[in-house]
C-alpha positions in Angstrom: 114.7 91.3 107.5 117.9 89.2 107.4 116.5 86.6 109.8 113.4 86.0 107.7 113.5 82.7 105.8 111.7 84.1 102.8 114.3 86.9 102.5 117.2 84.5 103.0 115.9 82.3 100.2 115.5 85.4 97.9 119.0 86.7 98.7 120.7 83.3 98.3 118.9 81.8 95.4 117.5 84.7 93.4 120.1 87.5 93.6 119.0 88.9 90.2 115.5 89.4 91.5 116.9 90.9 94.7 119.0 93.3 92.6 115.8 94.4 90.7 114.4 95.6 94.1 117.4 97.9 94.6 117.6 99.4 91.1 113.9 99.6 90.4 112.1 102.9 91.2 109.6 102.3 94.0 109.8 98.5 93.9 108.6 96.7 97.1 109.0 93.3 98.6 106.0 91.6 100.3 107.7 89.7 103.2 105.5 87.1 105.0 105.9 86.7 108.7 107.7 83.5 109.7 105.7 81.3 112.1 107.0 78.3 114.0 105.9 74.8 113.0 104.8 76.0 109.5 106.4 75.1 106.2 106.4 77.3 103.1 107.4 75.7 99.8 110.0 78.2 98.4 110.3 78.6 94.7 111.0 81.2 92.0 107.3 81.3 91.4 106.6 82.3 95.0 109.3 85.0 95.0 107.9 86.5 91.8 104.5 86.8 93.4 106.0 88.8 96.3 108.0 91.4 94.4 105.9 94.4 93.4 106.7 97.1 90.9 104.9 100.3 89.8 102.9 99.9 86.7 100.8 102.1 84.3 97.9 101.9 86.8 100.1 103.3 89.6 100.1 106.6 87.8 96.3 106.7 88.1 95.9 105.0 91.4 98.9 105.0 93.8 97.6 101.8 95.5 98.0 99.7 92.3 101.1 97.7 91.5 102.1 94.6 89.6 104.0 91.6 90.8 106.7 90.0 88.6 104.1 87.5 87.4 102.3 90.5 85.9 99.3 90.2 88.3 97.7 93.5 89.4 98.1 94.0 93.2 96.4 96.5 95.4 98.3 97.8 98.5 96.3 99.7 101.2 97.2 100.8 104.7 95.9 97.6 106.1 96.1 94.9 103.4 97.6 93.6 100.2 95.5 91.9 97.6 96.4 90.1 94.3 93.5 91.2 92.0 94.3 88.3 89.6 93.6 85.5 92.0 92.0 87.2 95.0 94.8 86.2 97.4 95.0 88.7 100.2 97.1 89.2 103.4 97.1 91.7 106.3 99.8 94.4 106.1 101.5 94.4 109.5 104.1 97.2 109.0 106.4 98.7 106.4 110.1 99.2 106.6 112.9 100.6 104.4 115.6 98.0 103.8 119.2 99.2 103.2 122.1 97.2 101.9 125.8 97.8 102.7 125.9 100.4 99.9 122.9 102.3 101.3 120.7 101.3 98.4 117.1 100.7 99.5 113.7 99.3 98.8 110.4 99.2 100.8 109.5 96.0 102.7 105.9 95.2 103.4 105.6 92.9 106.3 102.5 90.6 106.1 100.9 88.0 108.3 100.8 85.4 105.5 102.2 84.9 102.0 100.3 86.6 99.2 99.1 83.4 97.6 95.7 81.7 97.0 95.3 78.6 99.2 95.7 76.1 96.3 99.2 77.5 95.4 100.6 77.0 98.9 99.4 73.4 98.9 101.3 72.4 95.8 104.4 70.5 96.2 107.2 69.9 93.8 110.6 68.3 94.0 112.1 71.6 92.8 110.8 73.5 95.8 112.8 73.9 99.0 111.2 73.6 102.5 111.7 76.8 104.5 110.1 77.6 107.8 107.5 80.3 107.3 103.8 81.0 107.4 101.2 79.8 104.9 97.6 80.7 104.5 97.0 77.1 103.4 98.4 75.5 106.6 95.2 76.2 108.4 93.2 74.5 105.6 95.4 71.4 105.3 93.6 68.0 105.3 91.9 67.3 108.6 93.7 65.0 111.0 92.1 61.8 112.1 90.8 61.7 115.7 93.7 59.5 116.7 96.2 62.0 115.3 94.4 64.9 117.0 94.5 63.1 120.4 98.2 62.3 120.0 98.9 66.0 119.5 97.0 67.0 122.7 
């Protein structure tokens, strides 16, 4: 977990949100798998979409949570889906993360960030580039034939 660029960004730039994971009851972090040669624009907005907390619906359906953007999120054994914007990612594995004081929260490792494609394409001067995976990377503008030939 410590080597993941997403977690490093969360821990360094949003310690208050990280603290909520530890003190919240049954809170979880969706942690996208880093992939070489991919860039993920890091921001508070991105972090808030990846921190899940139980909500009123959790009492009725244990698969339902809310992210810190107040979007309903469904967690199953194989996937995580944001019901507000249809963003989905594959659940690779789960792990309990402990800090030095033995406080813990659940980490849901995923293949991609939990974002709709359009959100991962947005750029802003307030974002920081961090190596990571992005569902939008595979849908980026097509390279010209000359650029494709240069890459081969």
